[in-house]
Backbone as CSV, one residue per row, in Angstrom:
resi,resn,N_x,N_y,N_z,CA_x,CA_y,CA_z,C_x,C_y,C_z
1,MET,-28.556,-11.384,-3.101,-27.760,-12.005,-4.160,-26.705,-12.916,-3.520
2,ILE,-26.544,-14.095,-4.065,-25.583,-15.077,-3.554,-24.186,-14.680,-4.019
3,LYS,-23.239,-14.656,-3.084,-21.876,-14.217,-3.401,-20.887,-15.365,-3.569
4,ASN,-21.169,-16.522,-2.993,-20.251,-17.650,-3.052,-20.256,-18.252,-4.461
5,LYS,-19.118,-18.111,-5.155,-19.024,-18.528,-6.556,-19.215,-20.037,-6.745
6,PHE,-18.658,-20.826,-5.841,-18.794,-22.281,-5.962,-20.246,-22.715,-5.761
7,PHE,-20.943,-22.056,-4.845,-22.350,-22.374,-4.627,-23.175,-21.998,-5.854
8,ILE,-22.849,-20.876,-6.465,-23.535,-20.455,-7.693,-23.296,-21.483,-8.796
9,PHE,-22.035,-21.927,-8.960,-21.725,-22.959,-9.963,-22.531,-24.228,-9.688
10,PHE,-22.592,-24.610,-8.421,-23.356,-25.798,-8.034,-24.827,-25.650,-8.427
11,LEU,-25.407,-24.491,-8.155,-26.811,-24.255,-8.502,-27.030,-24.297,-10.017
12,ILE,-26.103,-23.707,-10.767,-26.222,-23.694,-12.227,-26.096,-25.116,-12.779
13,LEU,-25.103,-25.850,-12.313,-24.930,-27.237,-12.766,-26.136,-28.098,-12.393
14,THR,-26.664,-27.882,-11.201,-27.848,-28.624,-10.767,-29.051,-28.284,-11.638
15,GLY,-29.245,-27.004,-11.914,-30.356,-26.589,-12.783,-30.245,-27.193,-14.165
16,PHE,-29.032,-27.209,-14.711,-28.830,-27.820,-16.022,-29.120,-29.317,-15.972
17,GLN,-28.601,-29.991,-14.942,-28.804,-31.443,-14.840,-30.277,-31.794,-14.662
18,ILE,-30.998,-31.006,-13.874,-32.436,-31.247,-13.717,-33.128,-31.102,-15.068
19,THR,-32.753,-30.089,-15.819,-33.328,-29.888,-17.151,-32.997,-31.070,-18.054
20,TRP,-31.727,-31.501,-18.048,-31.307,-32.631,-18.887,-32.100,-33.888,-18.529
21,VAL,-32.177,-34.198,-17.236,-32.888,-35.398,-16.791,-34.372,-35.305,-17.151
22,ALA,-34.971,-34.134,-16.964,-36.390,-33.967,-17.299,-36.625,-34.162,-18.796
23,CYS,-35.701,-33.669,-19.617,-35.827,-33.853,-21.069,-35.737,-35.325,-21.440
24,VAL,-34.761,-36.014,-20.884,-34.554,-37.432,-21.209,-35.707,-38.287,-20.684
25,ILE,-36.078,-38.091,-19.431,-37.187,-38.869,-18.865,-38.483,-38.558,-19.607
26,GLY,-38.671,-37.292,-19.935,-39.854,-36.918,-20.706,-39.913,-37.633,-22.043
27,GLU,-38.765,-37.775,-22.695,-38.724,-38.486,-23.982,-38.977,-39.980,-23.793
28,ILE,-38.375,-40.555,-22.776,-38.546,-41.990,-22.528,-40.011,-42.333,-22.257
29,TYR,-40.680,-41.496,-21.472,-42.057,-41.792,-21.058,-43.115,-40.990,-21.818
30,ASP,-42.735,-40.423,-22.943,-43.662,-39.641,-23.771,-44.345,-38.518,-22.986
31,GLN,-43.595,-37.894,-22.117,-44.081,-36.749,-21.340,-43.188,-35.553,-21.665
32,TYR,-43.291,-35.076,-22.877,-42.369,-34.080,-23.416,-42.394,-32.762,-22.656
33,LEU,-43.512,-32.488,-22.022,-43.616,-31.219,-21.299,-42.672,-31.149,-20.107
34,TYR,-42.236,-32.299,-19.564,-41.292,-32.285,-18.444,-40.058,-31.461,-18.790
35,GLY,-39.450,-31.781,-19.904,-38.236,-31.083,-20.314,-38.495,-29.637,-20.679
36,ILE,-39.590,-29.394,-21.365,-39.908,-28.030,-21.789,-40.182,-27.146,-20.575
37,ILE,-40.994,-27.630,-19.652,-41.334,-26.829,-18.472,-40.127,-26.635,-17.572
38,SER,-39.368,-27.701,-17.322,-38.185,-27.551,-16.465,-37.173,-26.620,-17.118
39,GLY,-37.024,-26.712,-18.441,-36.124,-25.805,-19.149,-36.574,-24.365,-19.038
40,LEU,-37.859,-24.124,-19.212,-38.390,-22.760,-19.085,-38.187,-22.203,-17.678
41,ILE,-38.462,-23.018,-16.676,-38.291,-22.569,-15.288,-36.826,-22.275,-15.004
42,TYR,-35.948,-23.202,-15.376,-34.515,-22.998,-15.140,-34.013,-21.742,-15.842
43,LEU,-34.359,-21.576,-17.111,-33.890,-20.410,-17.862,-34.449,-19.115,-17.288
44,ALA,-35.702,-19.120,-16.859,-36.298,-17.916,-16.270,-35.595,-17.543,-14.971
45,ILE,-35.355,-18.526,-14.117,-34.659,-18.259,-12.852,-33.238,-17.786,-13.120
46,TYR,-32.550,-18.451,-14.019,-31.176,-18.064,-14.352,-31.143,-16.628,-14.864
47,PHE,-32.016,-16.316,-15.802,-32.053,-14.983,-16.407,-32.381,-13.923,-15.362
48,LEU,-33.190,-14.275,-14.392,-33.585,-13.347,-13.342,-32.408,-12.964,-12.450
49,PHE,-31.495,-13.905,-12.213,-30.433,-13.680,-11.242,-29.070,-13.319,-11.829
50,ILE,-28.939,-13.262,-13.138,-27.633,-12.926,-13.703,-27.528,-11.431,-13.953
51,GLU,-26.287,-10.977,-14.053,-26.050,-9.560,-14.289,-25.841,-9.261,-15.768
52,LYS,-25.124,-10.095,-16.466,-24.776,-9.825,-17.870,-25.754,-10.539,-18.805
53,ARG,-26.969,-10.031,-18.854,-28.015,-10.669,-19.667,-27.707,-10.594,-21.157
54,THR,-27.150,-9.477,-21.589,-26.833,-9.322,-23.013,-25.823,-10.373,-23.446
55,ASN,-24.835,-10.656,-22.597,-23.839,-11.682,-22.924,-24.486,-13.052,-23.091
56,LEU,-25.475,-13.337,-22.258,-26.173,-14.617,-22.371,-26.894,-14.702,-23.713
57,LEU,-27.513,-13.631,-24.126,-28.199,-13.627,-25.421,-27.207,-13.828,-26.560
58,TYR,-26.025,-13.221,-26.458,-24.985,-13.446,-27.467,-24.559,-14.912,-27.495
59,ILE,-24.416,-15.505,-26.323,-24.033,-16.919,-26.258,-25.109,-17.787,-26.903
60,PHE,-26.364,-17.470,-26.642,-27.451,-18.218,-27.289,-27.336,-18.125,-28.807
61,ILE,-27.067,-16.928,-29.301,-26.979,-16.720,-30.754,-25.742,-17.398,-31.331
62,ILE,-24.604,-17.248,-30.653,-23.330,-17.737,-31.192,-23.158,-19.249,-31.016
63,PHE,-23.716,-19.818,-29.955,-23.470,-21.235,-29.669,-24.722,-22.109,-29.703
64,SER,-25.788,-21.685,-29.056,-26.979,-22.537,-28.972,-27.664,-22.719,-30.321
65,ILE,-27.807,-21.647,-31.072,-28.464,-21.759,-32.382,-27.640,-22.612,-33.346
66,PRO,-26.329,-22.349,-33.507,-25.543,-23.242,-34.387,-25.535,-24.696,-33.901
67,GLY,-25.511,-24.902,-32.591,-25.556,-26.266,-32.059,-26.847,-26.968,-32.430
68,TYR,-27.950,-26.260,-32.300,-29.242,-26.838,-32.670,-29.300,-27.102,-34.174
69,LEU,-28.742,-26.202,-34.963,-28.734,-26.399,-36.419,-27.867,-27.598,-36.809
70,PHE,-26.708,-27.757,-36.150,-25.854,-28.917,-36.420,-26.592,-30.210,-36.061
71,ASP,-27.217,-30.218,-34.887,-27.990,-31.397,-34.485,-29.121,-31.665,-35.470
72,SER,-29.739,-30.599,-35.971,-30.816,-30.752,-36.959,-30.286,-31.393,-38.234
73,TYR,-29.110,-30.971,-38.667,-28.517,-31.554,-39.866,-28.199,-33.037,-39.643
74,MET,-27.672,-33.351,-38.470,-27.381,-34.756,-38.157,-28.665,-35.587,-38.152
75,ALA,-29.751,-35.004,-37.641,-31.038,-35.715,-37.639,-31.578,-35.854,-39.060
76,TYR,-31.434,-34.822,-39.856,-31.900,-34.854,-41.247,-31.197,-35.963,-42.031
77,THR,-29.885,-36.106,-41.807,-29.107,-37.125,-42.514,-29.195,-38.501,-41.842
78,LYS,-29.866,-38.547,-40.697,-30.052,-39.782,-39.914,-28.759,-40.300,-39.284
79,TYR,-27.732,-39.446,-39.192,-26.531,-39.877,-38.472,-26.796,-39.940,-36.976
80,TYR,-27.716,-39.105,-36.503,-28.138,-39.132,-35.102,-29.525,-38.516,-35.056
81,TYR,-30.495,-39.300,-34.651,-31.847,-38.757,-34.627,-32.623,-39.329,-33.449
82,ILE,-33.629,-38.578,-33.064,-34.484,-38.954,-31.949,-35.900,-39.085,-32.490
83,ASN,-36.477,-40.270,-32.336,-37.867,-40.484,-32.764,-38.792,-39.919,-31.698
84,SER,-39.211,-38.703,-31.888,-40.073,-38.042,-30.922,-41.374,-37.641,-31.603
85,ASP,-42.417,-37.521,-30.823,-43.701,-37.103,-31.382,-43.834,-35.584,-31.459
86,LEU,-43.067,-34.866,-30.662,-43.146,-33.405,-30.627,-41.863,-32.829,-31.228
87,ILE,-41.892,-32.609,-32.540,-40.702,-32.228,-33.308,-40.806,-30.777,-33.772
88,PHE,-39.661,-30.093,-33.749,-39.528,-28.786,-34.387,-38.410,-28.933,-35.409
89,GLY,-38.744,-28.882,-36.673,-37.756,-29.163,-37.709,-37.507,-30.658,-37.747
90,TYR,-36.315,-31.052,-37.317,-35.956,-32.474,-37.303,-35.689,-33.004,-35.900
91,LEU,-35.842,-32.137,-34.899,-35.489,-32.520,-33.532,-36.647,-32.300,-32.567
92,PRO,-36.599,-32.979,-31.424,-37.619,-32.737,-30.401,-37.564,-31.287,-29.904
93,VAL,-38.714,-30.753,-29.559,-38.786,-29.372,-29.074,-37.935,-29.192,-27.822
94,TRP,-37.914,-30.201,-26.952,-37.165,-30.061,-25.711,-35.672,-29.850,-25.952
95,LEU,-35.162,-30.256,-27.116,-33.737,-30.071,-27.400,-33.387,-28.590,-27.548
96,ILE,-34.339,-27.780,-27.948,-34.116,-26.327,-27.985,-33.800,-25.834,-26.576
97,PHE,-34.597,-26.267,-25.615,-34.401,-25.822,-24.238,-33.121,-26.395,-23.646
98,LEU,-32.749,-27.582,-24.071,-31.499,-28.166,-23.596,-30.300,-27.379,-24.121
99,TRP,-30.337,-26.960,-25.387,-29.259,-26.138,-25.933,-29.197,-24.779,-25.240
100,LEU,-30.344,-24.185,-24.959,-30.348,-22.906,-24.238,-29.819,-23.093,-22.817
101,ALA,-30.202,-24.182,-22.163,-29.694,-24.465,-20.822,-28.182,-24.675,-20.856
102,PHE,-27.684,-25.334,-21.892,-26.235,-25.495,-22.029,-25.567,-24.131,-22.184
103,GLY,-26.235,-23.209,-22.833,-25.701,-21.854,-22.961,-25.434,-21.200,-21.615
104,THR,-26.216,-21.565,-20.594,-25.975,-20.999,-19.262,-24.658,-21.510,-18.686
105,LEU,-24.308,-22.754,-19.016,-23.011,-23.281,-18.573,-21.876,-22.524,-19.246
106,LEU,-22.041,-22.248,-20.527,-21.023,-21.474,-21.246,-20.926,-20.067,-20.675
107,HIS,-22.043,-19.528,-20.266,-22.092,-18.158,-19.754,-21.406,-18.022,-18.396
108,SER,-21.576,-19.019,-17.524,-21.118,-18.849,-16.145,-20.119,-19.874,-15.636
109,VAL,-20.178,-21.099,-16.104,-19.376,-22.163,-15.502,-18.076,-22.412,-16.258
110,PHE,-18.140,-22.510,-17.565,-16.967,-22.879,-18.351,-16.049,-21.709,-18.679
111,THR,-16.232,-20.588,-18.017,-15.413,-19.407,-18.316,-13.933,-19.639,-18.002
112,PHE,-13.632,-20.637,-17.181,-12.229,-20.947,-16.887,-11.484,-21.415,-18.141
113,LEU,-12.206,-21.742,-19.193,-11.584,-22.203,-20.441,-11.108,-21.053,-21.323
114,LYS,-11.295,-19.832,-20.862,-10.870,-18.668,-21.646,-9.396,-18.792,-22.026
115,ASN,-9.133,-18.742,-23.328,-7.787,-18.818,-23.905,-7.058,-20.135,-23.608
116,LYS,-7.778,-21.154,-23.204,-7.197,-22.489,-23.011,-7.678,-23.357,-24.168
117,VAL,-7.124,-23.080,-25.324,-7.607,-23.659,-26.576,-7.463,-25.180,-26.589
118,LEU,-6.303,-25.691,-26.223,-6.073,-27.137,-26.274,-6.999,-27.877,-25.306
119,LEU,-7.091,-27.386,-24.076,-7.971,-28.010,-23.089,-9.427,-27.969,-23.558
120,SER,-9.838,-26.841,-24.108,-11.208,-26.701,-24.618,-11.480,-27.701,-25.727
121,CYS,-10.535,-27.840,-26.630,-10.680,-28.769,-27.749,-10.779,-30.209,-27.246
122,ILE,-9.897,-30.582,-26.338,-9.900,-31.945,-25.799,-11.215,-32.238,-25.082
123,LEU,-11.670,-31.297,-24.259,-12.946,-31.496,-23.567,-14.097,-31.632,-24.557
124,GLY,-14.095,-30.801,-25.590,-15.142,-30.883,-26.609,-15.136,-32.219,-27.329
125,ILE,-13.947,-32.665,-27.707,-13.819,-33.928,-28.445,-14.238,-35.127,-27.591
126,LEU,-13.949,-35.085,-26.294,-14.253,-36.222,-25.425,-15.659,-36.177,-24.829
127,VAL,-16.024,-35.040,-24.258,-17.281,-34.955,-23.516,-18.485,-34.811,-24.441
128,GLY,-18.345,-34.049,-25.516,-19.460,-33.874,-26.455,-20.034,-35.197,-26.935
129,PRO,-19.215,-36.064,-27.535,-19.739,-37.349,-28.013,-20.312,-38.235,-26.903
130,LEU,-19.727,-38.172,-25.706,-20.241,-39.002,-24.609,-21.675,-38.635,-24.245
131,THR,-21.977,-37.340,-24.242,-23.335,-36.936,-23.882,-24.340,-37.399,-24.930
132,TYR,-23.957,-37.332,-26.188,-24.859,-37.790,-27.248,-24.975,-39.316,-27.243
133,TYR,-23.883,-39.988,-26.957,-23.901,-41.446,-26.902,-24.854,-41.937,-25.813
134,SER,-24.974,-41.164,-24.743,-25.906,-41.557,-23.680,-27.337,-41.649,-24.207
135,GLY,-27.686,-40.826,-25.191,-29.014,-40.919,-25.804,-29.229,-42.249,-26.499
136,ILE,-28.167,-42.772,-27.096,-28.250,-44.080,-27.760,-28.398,-45.184,-26.712
137,ILE,-27.613,-45.096,-25.653,-27.685,-46.089,-24.578,-29.075,-46.105,-23.945
138,LEU,-29.685,-44.928,-23.805,-31.012,-44.824,-23.190,-32.154,-45.124,-24.167
139,ASN,-31.802,-45.474,-25.390,-32.784,-45.815,-26.432,-33.724,-44.670,-26.800
140,ILE,-33.239,-43.443,-26.700,-34.052,-42.332,-27.201,-33.459,-41.771,-28.491
141,ALA,-32.245,-42.197,-28.809,-31.584,-41.713,-30.025,-31.049,-42.902,-30.811
142,TYR,-30.901,-42.674,-32.107,-30.460,-43.728,-33.017,-29.454,-43.146,-33.999
143,THR,-28.607,-44.011,-34.528,-27.636,-43.583,-35.524,-27.500,-44.678,-36.576
144,LYS,-27.222,-44.256,-37.801,-27.025,-45.265,-38.845,-25.569,-45.696,-38.935
145,ASN,-24.654,-44.926,-38.359,-23.238,-45.271,-38.374,-22.585,-44.618,-37.160
146,LEU,-22.475,-45.361,-36.079,-21.997,-44.809,-34.815,-20.594,-44.231,-34.923
147,ASN,-19.673,-44.952,-35.527,-18.290,-44.471,-35.605,-18.186,-43.166,-36.382
148,LEU,-18.861,-43.101,-37.505,-18.835,-41.877,-38.303,-19.507,-40.732,-37.554
149,TYR,-20.607,-41.038,-36.887,-21.282,-39.991,-36.126,-20.391,-39.471,-35.004
150,LEU,-19.725,-40.360,-34.280,-18.832,-39.920,-33.205,-17.712,-39.042,-33.751
151,LEU,-17.231,-39.349,-34.941,-16.230,-38.501,-35.592,-16.816,-37.122,-35.892
152,PHE,-18.015,-37.080,-36.444,-18.678,-35.799,-36.746,-18.908,-34.979,-35.485
153,ILE,-19.489,-35.610,-34.473,-19.855,-34.867,-33.270,-18.615,-34.457,-32.483
154,GLY,-17.596,-35.310,-32.454,-16.348,-34.936,-31.789,-15.687,-33.757,-32.472
155,SER,-15.678,-33.765,-33.796,-15.105,-32.641,-34.551,-15.892,-31.365,-34.301
156,PHE,-17.216,-31.473,-34.352,-18.053,-30.294,-34.120,-17.804,-29.708,-32.738
157,TRP,-17.836,-30.558,-31.712,-17.656,-30.074,-30.349,-16.237,-29.572,-30.103
158,GLY,-15.249,-30.200,-30.708,-13.883,-29.694,-30.578,-13.759,-28.293,-31.140
159,ILE,-14.298,-28.078,-32.330,-14.255,-26.754,-32.966,-15.094,-25.753,-32.179
160,LEU,-16.283,-26.172,-31.738,-17.153,-25.284,-30.964,-16.452,-24.799,-29.700
161,MET,-15.789,-25.708,-29.005,-15.136,-25.334,-27.751,-13.868,-24.515,-27.981
162,ILE,-13.168,-24.732,-29.080,-12.034,-23.860,-29.421,-12.547,-22.444,-29.630
163,PHE,-13.597,-22.313,-30.418,-14.188,-21.004,-30.681,-14.651,-20.359,-29.377
164,TYR,-15.280,-21.133,-28.517,-15.729,-20.632,-27.220,-14.543,-20.117,-26.410
165,SER,-13.470,-20.892,-26.355,-12.280,-20.511,-25.599,-11.728,-19.167,-26.058
166,LEU,-11.786,-18.935,-27.350,-11.233,-17.697,-27.906,-12.173,-16.505,-27.749
167,ILE,-13.463,-16.739,-27.699,-14.416,-15.630,-27.711,-14.955,-15.255,-26.329
168,ILE,-14.899,-16.163,-25.352,-15.545,-15.899,-24.067,-14.937,-14.700,-23.351
169,GLY,-13.654,-14.478,-23.491,-13.032,-13.315,-22.864,-13.583,-12.009,-23.410
170,LYS,-13.861,-11.986,-24.686,-14.420,-10.783,-25.310,-15.864,-10.545,-24.872
171,LEU,-16.614,-11.618,-24.671,-18.012,-11.477,-24.254,-18.136,-11.048,-22.801
172,ASN,-17.214,-11.464,-21.963,-17.329,-11.194,-20.527,-16.580,-9.955,-20.059
173,LYS,-16.270,-9.050,-20.957,-15.603,-7.805,-20.542,-16.596,-6.832,-19.973
């Protein structure tokens, strides 16, 4: 078992980024399995090496599922949608794996945000919309009203990260 915390964070961030890149490249080149397979491999390896598996499942339920549902609603209303051939509900299947992979960051990397409500909110408001905006820049996502969508997604991520900041201490006991 690896003991160096910074190295573990590096591996987790790298695994997430590989999953993100595979999902995006897969969408760009109509190779959807890239994101799905890389997500499955990353999640399997992560799950194999963590100690608090139950906490990860709680994070998936509390954060990943609502995040996917919010994204689904945004796609349904066309405020932000991805024209993909492999859809589950209103979103690409690979987005499920991306939300689960993000859950690993909440589980292990972002724990420093515990009880740092203002910082969590600011990060959510700023970083959340930037990641979604990258989908528009890469021409895999579309919006009917960018300003309104950025307001929606910034609000959602700000609230999500406030909630995360308040609950992560209880999950990691």
